[in-house]
C-alpha positions as CSV (number, residue, x, y, z in Angstrom):
1,X,1.3,-7.4,-9.8
2,X,3.4,-10.4,-10.6
3,X,3.5,-13.4,-13.0
4,X,2.4,-17.0,-11.9
5,X,3.2,-20.1,-13.9
6,X,0.1,-22.6,-14.0
7,X,0.0,-25.7,-16.1
8,X,-3.0,-26.1,-18.7
9,X,-3.3,-29.0,-21.0
10,X,0.2,-30.1,-19.9
11,X,1.6,-26.8,-21.1
12,X,3.2,-24.2,-18.8
13,X,1.1,-20.9,-18.8
14,X,1.7,-17.3,-17.6
15,X,-1.2,-15.4,-15.8
16,X,-0.8,-11.8,-14.2
17,X,-1.9,-12.3,-10.5
18,X,-2.2,-9.2,-8.1
19,X,-1.1,-9.2,-4.6
20,X,-3.9,-8.0,-2.3
21,X,-5.1,-7.9,1.1
22,X,-8.2,-10.0,2.6
23,X,-9.6,-7.7,4.9
24,X,-12.1,-10.3,6.3
25,X,-9.4,-12.9,7.1
26,X,-6.9,-10.2,7.7
27,X,-4.2,-11.7,5.3
28,X,-2.8,-11.6,1.9
29,X,-4.2,-13.1,-1.0
30,X,-3.4,-13.6,-4.7
31,X,-6.1,-12.7,-7.4
32,X,-5.6,-14.0,-10.8
33,X,-6.1,-10.5,-13.3
34,X,-5.0,-11.7,-16.8
35,X,-4.3,-15.0,-18.5
36,X,-1.1,-14.2,-20.9
37,X,-1.1,-17.6,-22.7
38,X,2.1,-20.5,-23.2
39,X,5.2,-19.4,-21.8
40,X,7.7,-18.5,-24.7
41,X,11.4,-20.0,-24.4
42,X,13.3,-17.8,-22.2
43,X,15.8,-15.7,-24.1
44,X,19.3,-15.5,-22.8
45,X,20.2,-12.7,-20.4
46,X,23.4,-11.2,-22.1
47,X,25.0,-7.7,-22.4
48,X,25.0,-7.7,-18.4
49,X,26.8,-5.0,-17.0
50,X,27.5,-4.0,-13.1
51,X,26.2,-0.7,-12.3
52,X,25.7,1.6,-9.2
53,X,22.0,2.2,-9.4
54,X,18.7,1.7,-8.0
55,X,16.0,-0.4,-9.5
56,X,12.3,-1.1,-8.7
57,X,9.7,-3.0,-10.1
58,X,5.9,-2.0,-10.3
59,X,4.5,-1.6,-6.5
60,X,7.5,-3.2,-5.4
61,X,11.0,-2.4,-4.4
62,X,14.2,-4.5,-4.8
63,X,16.1,-5.1,-1.6
64,X,13.0,-4.0,0.6
65,X,14.6,-0.2,0.4
66,X,17.7,-1.9,2.3
67,X,19.6,-3.2,-0.5
68,X,22.8,-5.4,0.2
69,X,25.3,-3.7,-2.2
70,X,25.1,-0.3,-4.0
71,X,25.8,-2.1,-7.1
72,X,23.0,-4.1,-9.3
73,X,23.9,-6.7,-12.0
74,X,21.7,-6.9,-14.9
75,X,21.1,-5.8,-18.6
76,X,20.6,-2.0,-18.7
77,X,19.2,0.1,-21.5
78,X,21.8,2.8,-22.7
79,X,19.4,5.8,-20.7
80,X,20.7,7.0,-17.6
81,X,17.3,6.2,-16.2
82,X,14.3,4.6,-17.8
83,X,12.1,1.4,-17.6
84,X,13.4,-1.7,-18.9
85,X,16.2,-3.4,-16.9
86,X,16.3,-7.0,-16.8
87,X,18.1,-8.6,-13.9
88,X,19.0,-12.3,-12.9
89,X,17.2,-14.1,-10.6
90,X,18.5,-14.3,-6.7
91,X,16.9,-17.5,-4.8
92,X,16.9,-18.3,-1.1
93,X,15.2,-21.1,0.2
94,X,12.2,-20.6,2.5
95,X,10.6,-23.7,3.5
96,X,8.3,-26.1,1.9
97,X,5.2,-26.4,0.0
98,X,2.2,-28.2,1.8
99,X,2.9,-31.2,-0.3
100,X,6.4,-31.3,1.2
101,X,8.4,-30.2,-1.9
102,X,11.1,-27.3,-1.4
103,X,9.9,-24.0,-1.6
104,X,12.3,-21.3,-3.1
105,X,12.0,-17.5,-3.0
106,X,13.3,-14.9,-5.6
107,X,14.7,-12.0,-3.9
108,X,15.0,-9.9,-7.1
109,X,11.5,-10.4,-8.7
110,X,9.8,-11.1,-5.1
111,X,7.9,-14.3,-6.3
112,X,8.0,-17.8,-5.0
113,X,9.5,-20.8,-7.0
114,X,9.1,-24.5,-6.9
115,X,5.3,-25.3,-8.0
116,X,4.8,-27.8,-10.6
117,X,4.7,-25.5,-13.4
118,X,7.9,-23.9,-12.0
119,X,10.0,-27.2,-12.2
120,X,8.5,-28.5,-15.6
121,X,9.5,-25.0,-17.1
122,X,13.0,-26.0,-15.7
123,X,13.1,-29.0,-17.2
124,X,12.3,-27.7,-20.6
125,X,14.8,-24.8,-20.4
126,X,17.4,-24.8,-23.2
127,X,19.9,-23.3,-20.9
128,X,19.2,-25.5,-17.8
129,X,19.0,-22.7,-15.5
130,X,16.1,-21.8,-12.8
131,X,14.2,-18.8,-13.4
132,X,11.1,-17.3,-11.6
133,X,8.2,-16.5,-13.3
134,X,8.8,-12.8,-13.2
135,X,12.4,-13.2,-14.6
136,X,11.5,-11.4,-17.7
137,X,9.7,-8.4,-16.3
138,X,11.3,-5.3,-17.0
139,X,11.9,-2.9,-13.9
140,X,12.3,0.8,-13.3
141,X,15.9,2.3,-12.8
142,X,18.4,5.0,-12.1
143,X,22.0,4.7,-12.9
144,X,24.5,6.7,-10.5
145,X,21.7,8.1,-8.3
146,X,22.0,10.9,-5.8
147,X,23.5,10.0,-2.6
148,X,22.2,12.2,0.4
149,X,24.3,12.5,3.4
150,X,22.2,14.7,5.8
151,X,25.2,15.3,8.1
152,X,26.6,17.4,5.5
153,X,23.7,20.0,5.7
154,X,23.6,22.0,9.0
155,X,20.5,23.9,7.6
156,X,18.5,21.1,7.4
157,X,17.3,18.4,4.6
158,X,13.8,17.9,3.5
159,X,12.7,14.7,1.3
160,X,9.4,14.3,-0.1
161,X,7.3,12.2,-2.5
162,X,6.9,14.3,-5.4
163,X,3.6,14.1,-7.0
164,X,1.8,15.5,-10.1
165,X,0.4,19.1,-9.4
166,X,-3.3,19.4,-8.5
167,X,-3.6,22.2,-10.9
168,X,-1.2,23.0,-13.9
169,X,-2.3,25.9,-16.1
170,X,1.2,25.9,-17.8
171,X,2.5,24.3,-21.0
172,X,4.7,22.1,-19.1
173,X,4.1,18.2,-18.8
174,X,3.6,17.2,-15.4
175,X,4.8,14.2,-13.4
176,X,3.0,10.8,-14.4
177,X,5.2,8.7,-11.8
178,X,6.2,9.9,-8.5
179,X,9.7,10.9,-7.8
180,X,11.7,12.1,-4.8
181,X,11.9,15.6,-4.2
182,X,15.0,17.1,-2.0
183,X,15.8,20.5,-0.4
184,X,19.1,20.9,1.2
185,X,20.4,24.2,3.1
186,X,24.1,24.3,4.1
187,X,23.0,26.5,7.2
188,X,19.3,27.6,8.3
189,X,19.7,31.2,7.1
190,X,21.1,30.3,3.4
191,X,18.7,29.6,0.3
192,X,18.5,26.1,-0.7
193,X,21.4,24.7,-2.3
194,X,19.5,21.7,-3.9
195,X,15.6,22.1,-4.9
196,X,15.1,19.3,-7.4
197,X,13.2,15.9,-8.1
198,X,15.2,12.7,-8.4
199,X,13.9,9.3,-9.8
200,X,15.4,7.7,-6.4
201,X,17.9,8.3,-3.9
202,X,20.3,6.8,-1.6
203,X,20.5,8.0,2.0
204,X,23.8,7.7,4.1
205,X,24.9,8.9,7.4
206,X,28.7,8.4,8.0
207,X,28.9,10.6,11.1
208,X,25.6,9.5,12.5
209,X,26.4,6.0,12.6
210,X,23.8,3.2,12.0
211,X,20.8,4.3,10.1
212,X,18.7,1.5,11.6
213,X,18.2,-1.0,14.5
214,X,20.3,-3.4,12.3
215,X,23.8,-1.9,12.7
216,X,24.9,-3.5,9.5
217,X,22.7,-1.2,7.4
218,X,24.8,1.7,5.9
219,X,22.4,2.8,3.4
220,X,18.6,3.3,2.7
221,X,17.3,3.5,-0.5
222,X,14.0,5.9,-1.1
223,X,12.4,5.0,-4.3
224,X,8.9,5.9,-5.5
225,X,6.7,2.9,-4.4
226,X,8.3,3.2,-0.8
227,X,7.9,6.8,-0.6
228,X,4.4,6.8,-1.8
229,X,3.4,3.8,0.6
230,X,4.8,5.9,3.6
231,X,3.2,9.3,2.5
232,X,-0.4,7.7,2.3
233,X,0.1,6.0,5.9
234,X,1.3,9.4,7.3
235,X,-1.7,11.1,5.6
236,X,-4.0,8.7,6.7
237,X,-2.6,8.8,10.3
238,X,-2.0,4.8,10.1
239,X,0.0,3.0,12.9
240,X,3.7,2.9,11.5
241,X,6.6,0.8,12.3
242,X,9.6,-1.2,11.3
243,X,9.5,-4.9,11.7
244,X,12.4,-6.7,11.6
245,X,12.4,-10.4,10.2
246,X,12.6,-13.1,13.1
247,X,14.7,-15.4,10.5
248,X,17.1,-13.0,8.5
249,X,16.9,-9.6,10.8
250,X,16.1,-7.4,7.4
251,X,13.6,-4.4,7.8
252,X,10.4,-5.2,6.4
253,X,8.5,-3.0,3.8
254,X,4.7,-3.0,3.0
255,X,3.8,-2.0,-0.2
256,X,0.1,-1.7,-2.3
257,X,-2.9,-2.9,-0.3
258,X,-0.4,-3.9,2.7
259,X,0.5,-0.3,3.0
260,X,-3.2,0.8,3.7
261,X,-4.2,-2.0,5.9
262,X,-2.4,-2.4,9.2
263,X,-1.6,-6.1,9.6
264,X,0.2,-8.1,12.5
265,X,1.4,-11.0,10.2
266,X,4.0,-9.7,7.8
267,X,5.9,-11.6,4.9
268,X,9.4,-10.9,4.4
269,X,10.6,-9.9,1.0
270,X,14.2,-10.6,1.6
271,X,14.0,-14.3,2.7
272,X,10.7,-15.4,2.1
273,X,9.6,-16.1,5.5
274,X,6.1,-15.9,6.3
275,X,6.2,-16.0,10.0
276,X,6.8,-12.5,11.0
277,X,4.4,-11.0,13.7
278,X,4.1,-7.6,15.1
279,X,2.6,-7.0,18.7
280,X,0.0,-4.7,17.0
281,X,-1.3,-4.3,13.6
282,X,1.0,-1.8,11.8
283,X,2.3,-0.7,8.3
284,X,6.0,-1.5,8.4
285,X,8.5,0.7,6.7
286,X,12.2,1.2,7.1
287,X,11.6,4.9,6.3
288,X,9.8,4.9,9.8
289,X,12.9,4.3,11.4
290,X,15.2,6.3,9.3
291,X,12.8,9.1,10.1
292,X,12.7,8.7,13.8
293,X,16.5,8.7,13.9
294,X,17.4,11.7,11.8
295,X,14.4,14.2,11.9
296,X,14.7,16.8,14.5
297,X,11.4,18.7,14.6
298,X,7.9,16.6,14.2
299,X,5.5,20.0,14.3
300,X,3.6,21.5,11.7
301,X,2.5,25.1,11.7
302,X,-0.4,26.4,9.1
303,X,1.1,29.2,6.7
304,X,-0.2,32.4,7.7
305,X,0.2,33.9,4.2
306,X,-2.9,34.2,1.8
307,X,-3.0,34.9,-2.2
308,X,-5.7,35.4,-4.5
309,X,-5.2,34.3,-8.0
310,X,-7.5,36.8,-9.5
311,X,-4.7,39.1,-9.1
312,X,-2.6,37.0,-11.8
313,X,-5.1,36.9,-14.4
314,X,-2.4,37.2,-16.9
315,X,-0.4,34.5,-15.5
316,X,-0.1,30.5,-15.2
317,X,0.0,28.2,-12.3
318,X,1.0,25.0,-10.6
319,X,-0.6,24.3,-7.4
320,X,0.1,21.2,-4.9
321,X,-1.1,20.6,-1.6
322,X,1.6,20.5,1.0
323,X,2.6,16.9,2.0
324,X,4.6,15.9,5.1
325,X,8.2,15.1,4.6
326,X,9.8,11.7,4.7
327,X,13.0,13.2,6.2
328,X,13.0,16.6,8.0
329,X,16.3,17.6,9.7
330,X,15.6,20.9,10.2
331,X,15.1,22.8,13.2
332,X,12.2,24.6,12.1
333,X,8.4,23.1,12.0
334,X,7.3,22.1,8.4
335,X,4.6,24.3,7.0
336,X,1.3,23.1,6.1
337,X,-0.6,24.5,3.4
338,X,-1.1,24.9,-0.6
339,X,2.2,25.6,-2.2
340,X,1.7,27.7,-5.7
341,X,4.1,28.6,-8.3
342,X,3.3,31.6,-10.6
343,X,4.9,32.2,-14.0
344,X,4.7,35.3,-15.9
345,X,6.3,35.8,-19.2
346,X,8.1,32.5,-18.8
347,X,9.3,33.8,-15.4
348,X,8.3,32.3,-11.9
349,X,7.3,35.3,-9.9
350,X,5.5,33.4,-6.9
351,X,7.1,30.1,-5.2
352,X,5.4,29.9,-1.5
353,X,3.2,28.0,0.6
354,X,0.1,29.8,1.5
355,X,-2.5,29.0,4.2
356,X,-5.3,30.6,1.8
357,X,-5.6,30.4,-1.9
358,X,-8.4,31.9,-3.5
359,X,-8.7,30.5,-6.9
360,X,-9.7,32.3,-10.1
361,X,-13.2,31.9,-9.7
362,X,-13.3,33.5,-6.1
363,X,-13.6,30.2,-4.2
364,X,-11.1,29.4,-1.7
365,X,-9.3,26.1,-2.5
366,X,-9.3,23.2,-0.1
367,X,-6.1,21.6,0.7
368,X,-7.6,18.2,1.1
369,X,-9.4,18.1,-2.2
370,X,-6.2,19.2,-3.9
371,X,-4.2,16.5,-2.1
372,X,-6.6,13.6,-3.2
373,X,-6.5,15.0,-6.8
374,X,-2.6,14.7,-6.7
375,X,-2.8,11.0,-5.5
376,X,-5.4,10.1,-7.9
377,X,-3.3,11.4,-10.7
378,X,0.2,9.5,-9.9
379,X,1.2,6.1,-11.3
380,X,2.4,3.9,-8.4
381,X,4.9,1.9,-10.5
């Protein structure tokens, strides 16, 4: 969702607008969701710092998953990761409106600028600066993000979209928002050196060379919006690709409705160009090309293990459906099934993936149903 300026009774007003997909016309559409009222005078963006950080908005990814710099300038809260960072606008010219007036695109907040309401707001600004309608919208962030270099781990790297559990009988709080789960092994026979969730990560491969077709790209960010969009496309077996903007040569990222509706015409979030066409209807993501370049084994095997939860009636459970990895650099195939953690007296006694899981009621669990439950729980911001 984004905020749009409109003029009502000669006043600049704000309304929340949702970016959707028109399945009949096969193109994007903006749908008004909620009227917010008259725009208040802007507050000065003070206490700005330069941080090594990843920033993303609800259902949007700053820099289209491929930022120009590892540093972000903005007003950050003191916490290391949270919601609430505010960033200055970054405008680029992107053509003209139908009336011939110049149109601009804010790369930071992913919204156009230049309507009559925008110009009126700028004229009334106390600071005499241009700000897009989304300029005051806080974003999610993580400072000092984990930098993953798959070249350093001969045993393989696994990266997934971490989702809420399908079943959780423990007292531990579940995830509300997606995170990024990382496994790494120093060699194929060793235990996992890293096995944890991160708010977002940066992928670099100094020895591998260019990560993507655009050889100037040296890092790729994996944040919750891009990870969830990519995961859902994999699950639904949608046609995935990585489209480059014909104007700025930046890899395009589809999110929201565009990530579940393959389409030919794509809007560049980096320069605002709306004249990008793929040969076939696809969902575009830089993660697709990243995975094609780094992943070694694309095969899946069904787990042959079985477990009966009735044998653990005195224990607590956490249960997930397995999901395809975003990155998988191991020579071994991925294992498909139902992942189970069992805790007894505060200790984890089971941590494995099973092909068959019998519930405490004696009925076999269905992986697809568990997967849908996990996706229904996640807040996609």
